[in-house]
N, C-alpha and C positions, 0 to 999 in steps of 0.2 A: 207788333201784331200779337194778340193773345188768342190762343186757341184753347177751347175746352173740348177734350176728346174722351169719349167713353173708352175705358180700358181697365183691365184688372192688374196690369203690371206697368205702372207709369214709367219706370226706369227703362223698359224696353222701348216704349214710345219715345222717350227722351233721346235714346240712341238713334232711332229712326230719323227723328227731326234733325239731330246734329249731323247725320250723314247726308241729309237732304239739303240743309242750309249750312254748308261747310264754312262759309265766310261770315256767318252771323253768330251772335251770341244767343244761345238757346238755353233756357233755364226752366226747371220745373218749379212753378210758383206755388201751387197748392194742390193737395190730394183731397178728393171727396170719396164717398163710399163707392161710387161706380164711375166717376170721371176724374179728370185732372186738368188743371190749367197750366199751359206752357206759354212762355213769352219768347218771342223771336224779335231781336232788335239788332241794329247796327252796332258794331263794337265802338264806333266813333261817337255814338249817342245821338247822331243826327236822325231826324224823322225819315223813315224809308217807306217806299211803296213797293209791295211785293206782288209779282205777277201771279195770276191764277194757276199757271202751269205747275208751280211748286205744290199747290194743294192737290192738283190732279195727280201728280206723281205720288203724293202721300196716300191718295185713295187707292193706289194699287196694293197697299199693305193694310190699310184701315178703311173699312167701308165709309163712303162719303157721308152717309146719314149719321155717322158717329162723330163727325167733326163739326164743331161750331166755332164761329168767329166772334170775338168780343168787339 
């Protein structure tokens, strides 16, 4: 899953995502002027389906309208 998130400090968002998806590989893919792309994937490399609840938990720290899914 790739998320594009509006943020000023991508490293802070990266830490939030790593704390939320503790069993997954979370990386900062690319920084833009006001957003950043983050990839969340299984460490095994297998295709994974992620539940909506994780994004809802993320929305407690980042407003949902700032989170986009690729």
